[in-house]
C-alpha positions, 0 to 999 in steps of 0.5 A, a space after each residue: 948947811 948943805 942938802 946932800 944927795 948920797 947915791 950908795 948901795 952899800 948899807 954899811 957906807 950909807 949908814 956911816 956917811 949919812 950919820 956923820 954928815 947929819 951930826 955936822 948939820 947936813 941934811 942927807 937925802 939917800 938913794 940906793 940905786 942909780 935910777 933912784 939917784 937920778 930921780 931924787 936929784 931932780 926932786 930934791 935939787 941938792 947942793 952936792 951929790 955923793 955918787 958911788 960909781 958901782 950901783 945897781 939898775 943904773 951905774 954911777 957913770 950913767 948917772 953922772 952923764 944923765 945928771 950933767 945932760 939935764 938942765 935941772 941938774 947940770 949945775 949940781 956938783 957930783 963927788 964920785 965915791 968909788 973903790 976903783 982907785 986904778 990909774 985913770 979912774 979919776 979922769 974917767 969919773 971926771 970925763 963922765 961928768 963928776 966934779 971931784 973924785 974920792 977913793 974908798 975907803 972914805 977919809 971922812 975929813 977929806 970928804 968934808 973938805 971936798 963937800 965944802 969946796 964943791 958947795 963953794 965954802 972955804 975948807 
């Protein structure tokens, strides 16, 4: 299974997601703010990053740009997790460097499909 970096500041969401992902055999590395997310991505080199876009210290838009501009982390797929589900938000996330977009509230089955696609598995 995959090593997943979850960058999320909401304890309720990271607890829910990390438990469910780990039950499915994934290894989950947590970061609770954007700066920690960038540092953990470089240190852990996960196979996929789940990135909340509304983070303290450094928001998800800045994190995505930083990761995609770094040779070490450029190839890691990023799935944006955001409550911003307005028209144009998906495109904004993709322009920032995210590879996919998942609006909150989280549909776990759909998110698993997106994770599988991001790491190159057939869903």
